[in-house]
N, C-alpha and C positions, 0 to 999 in steps of 0.2 A: 910455870908460875911467874918466873922473872919476866918473861915476854909479856904476859898478861898485865903485870904491874906496869911495865913500860908503856904499853898501849893505853892503859887507863890514865897514866900520868899525862901522856900526850893529849888525850881527849879532854881532860880537865884543863890543861894548859891552853888548848885551843878555845874552849868555852870562855876561860878567863880573859884571854887576849881579845876575843870577840866583844865581850862586855866592856872591857877597858877601852877598846876602840870606839864602841858605841857611846860610852860616857864622854869621851874626849870630843867626838863629833857633836854630841848633844849639847855640850857647853857652848860650842861654836854656834850651833843653831839658835840657842837662847839669846846670844848676843845679836844675831841677825834679826830674830823675832822681836827683840826689844825695839829695834829701829822701826819695824812695821807697826808695833803698838803705839809708839810715840807719834808716828805719822797719822795714826787714827785717833789722836787726841786722848790717849791714855797717859796720865801723868807719870813721870818717872818715879814719884813716890809710890803710887799705886802699883806700878809694875814691880818695883824692887821688893815691896812688902809681900805681894801675892806670889811672886815667882822665886823668892829667895830660896825656898826649899824644894822647888820643882826638880824632879830627877827622872832619869830614864828608867822605866819599869818594864823589864823583859816579860814579866808575867802578863802584862796588858797585851803585848803582841801575841802571846800564846792564846789568850782568850779570844782575841780578834780573829785568829785563823781557825779556831775550833769552836765556833758557836753551834749550839744544838740545832739551830735552823739549817745548818749546813749538812748535818749527818743523821739526824733522827727521822725515821719515816713518819708519815702523818699519824698513823694509829698510835705509835709510841708517844709522839710529841703531845698529842691531845690528851691521851689517857693520863699522862704524868701531871698535867696541869688542870685537870677537871675531876680529880678523884673525889670520892665520898668524904674523905678527911678534909679536903679543902672546902668542899661544899658546906660541911658542918661548921667549920671555922668561920666561914662567911656569914652563915645564918646567925651564929653567936655574935659576930661583930655588928651585924645589922640590929640585933636585939638591943645592943648596948648603945647604938648610935642612930636609932630610927628617926628621932625627931629631926636631927641635922640632915640626914640623908633624904628624908621626905621633903624637907624645905628646899634643899638644893635641886631635887628632881623637879619640883614645881616651878622654881625660879628660872631654871635653864632649859627645861623641856628635854631632859636626858634621863632615861630610865635608871632607877636605882639598881636594877639587876646588872646593867652594863657597867656602872661605876664599881659595884662590888666585884664583878668579874675582872676588870682591869686592875684593881688594887690587889686582888688575890693572886693574879698571875705575875704582876710586876714585883710585889714585895711581900707576898703572903700576909696581906692585911696589915702592913706596916711593921711586921716583926723582923723583916730583913731588908734594910734599905741600902746595904752595901757599906764596906769599910775602906774602900780605896780612896786615896788622896785624889780628888777629882782634878785638881790643877795639874798634878803630875801625870794623871791618866790622859788628859786632853793634850798636854805638852808632848807626851810620848807618841800619841796618835797623829799629832801635827807633824812631828819630826819624821815619823814613818811615811813611806811613800804611797801606801795603798789608797788612803783617802785623806791625804794631807790637806787639801783645800777645804774640805768640809770641816775637819776638826780644827783647823787654824781659825776659821770663821767662828766656830763655837767658842774657842778659847778667847778670841777677841771680844766676843759678846759677853762672856763671863767677866772679863776684866772691866768692861764698861759697866756691868751691874755692880761690881765692887766699887768702881770709881764713883758711881752715883749713890752709894750707901744703901743699895737695895739688898745686898747680900754681904754677910760677914765671911770673909775668906777663911777664917779659922773654923768655920762650921762645915766646910765643904768636903764631906765624905759621902761616897755613894758608890755607883757602879764603876766597873772597869772602863766603860765607854764614856764616862763623864755625866751620867744621869743622876738626878738628885731627888730625894723626897719620897713620899708614899706612892706617888704615881710615876716616879722616875722621869722627871722632866729634864730635857737637855737645856742648856743656857738660852738658846733661841726661843724655845717654847716658854721658858720662864719670862723672857722679855716681852713676848707677844701676847701671852694668855694667862699668866699667873694673876691671881685675884685676891685682894685683901678683904675677905668675906666678913671678918669680925671687926673691921674698922679700927684696928689698933696701930695703923700706919706702918705695919711691917708684914711682909708676905712670908709666912712660915710654912713651907711645904712638908714639914714633918709634924704639922698640927692638923688634926682632922678637918677643922672648919675651913681653913684656907686651902688645904690640899684638895678636898672634895669639890669646893666651889671652883677651883682653878681647873680641875679635870673636866668638870661639867661645862665650864666656859669654853675651854679648848674644843671639846666635842661639838658644842653648839656652833662655834664660829667656823669650824671646818666642814660643817654641813650634815651632821648626823640627823636623821629623820626618826623621830620617836615612833615606836611601834611598827616600823617598817621592817621588811625581811632583810636578813643578812646573807644567808645561803640556804640551799637545799641539796642534799646528797642525791646523786642520780646514778643510773646504770646506762652506760653509753653503748650504742650499736657500734659494732666493729667497723662499719663503713663510714663513720664520720671522718671528714677530711682533717688531717693533722693540723692544718693551718688554723683551725678554729680553737685549738687547745692552748691554754696558757699554762706554762710550766715554770714561769718565773714571776716574781712580784715586781720586777723592774718597771714594766708598763703593761697594764691590762689591755689587751687588744681584742679585735673581733667581737665587739659588743653589738648584739642584734636583738630584735624583738624575739620574745620567747617562742612565738609560733614558728619562727624561722628554723629553730632547732628541734621542733617537736618530733620530727621523723627520726631523729637520732637518739632520742631519750626513751629507753625501753620501759621505764616505770613512770612515764609522764602522767598517766591517769591517777597516780597515787600522790601527786605533788600538790593537788588542790590549788591550781593556778587560777586566780580570779581575773587577772588582766593579761591577756596574751600579747598585748602590744608593749608591755613593759620591757625595757632593754636589760639584758643580762649578758654575762660572759661565762665561759666554761673553763674551769681550772682542773688540772691533773697534777697535783703538787709533788708526787713522788718521782716523776721522771728525771728530775735534775740531780737526785742523790743515789738512785739505785741503778747500777749499770744494766743495760738491756731490759729495763723495767717495762712491764705492760702499761702503756700510757693511759689506758682506759679505766684503771681502777687504782685508788679511789678517784672519783670524779664528782664535781659539784657545779651547780649553777650559782653564780654570785651576783648579788644586787648592789645597788649604789652604796648602801650602808657598809657593805664589806670593804669597799674601796676607801671609805672613810677611816676604817681601822688600819688600813695599809698606810695612811698618812701618819698614823701614830707610830707604827712599827712596820716597815716594809718587808713583811714575811708572810707568805701564804699560810703557813701553819699557825703562826701567831694569831692571825685574824680568825682562822677557823676555831682555835682553842678559845679565844675570847668570846666568840658568839655561841659556842657550845656551852661554856660555863654560864653565860648569861641566861640561856634557856633553862638550864638546870635550876638556877635561882628563881626563875619565873614560876616554876612549878612548886616552889617551897616557901616563898615569902609573900 
């Protein structure tokens, strides 16, 4: 028992020392980042006010290393995010906001079903927008080495939005990754696509009007095509060359005309393909998380709209879940 107690004490001491070291190094990083911010025309006043309470958050690093997209198989991932409970909640939300949603759909040419799907998966229709201090989250991820450049740019963008009075830093609570509002916009997305729909001279992404219009504006600008296909599930012949299969969302490759893959798709006649010259890619999303997985199942052909959702969130499973829930809404509203 004494030995166990000693081991436990040493474990706790190691963790404490690790966090103490991180905090010390983090404060040094903040000093250096301030120089970068000032060089990018962020005023000292804005930096000091916004960053005064920024702290290193170990939990953020844990979340970053253990995202559901990294470990849940496709069936589990999709079923969790497209449940009958979520579908009902979305139908109820639409019933209470149909005038707004229909107007936004018409103005931006983005299906209401897609907007409902994204909001449902991102924040459960605005009921969970996150409680993390976004500035601390972005600072932690900027300090961390894994994607430092990306998150440093996001933090600089956020400071610019604060500097320009477009965002009040005191309201910045959201996801562990620094996303904000009903549709979980990153700072760069806010800067480029957020929309003051109700013309009150303030973009409020926790307000249905601005949030819905901003999401629709974003999707419209990045190229979503209304009423076009997203994906179709397929059964692959075992003889298909592995080089044609996409197992990662990093960059979709081997896009060819559908007819080029026809001989490899066993259920081709059931897909109701109208244009065999349309370009598609094939994804087998479970290969990257299941050791020695059979790469041929599940498999999907994906269209241009699917890749648009990847611009929103670069995850094969996320895009599949969004399009699946979208189709469920199409059958109900």
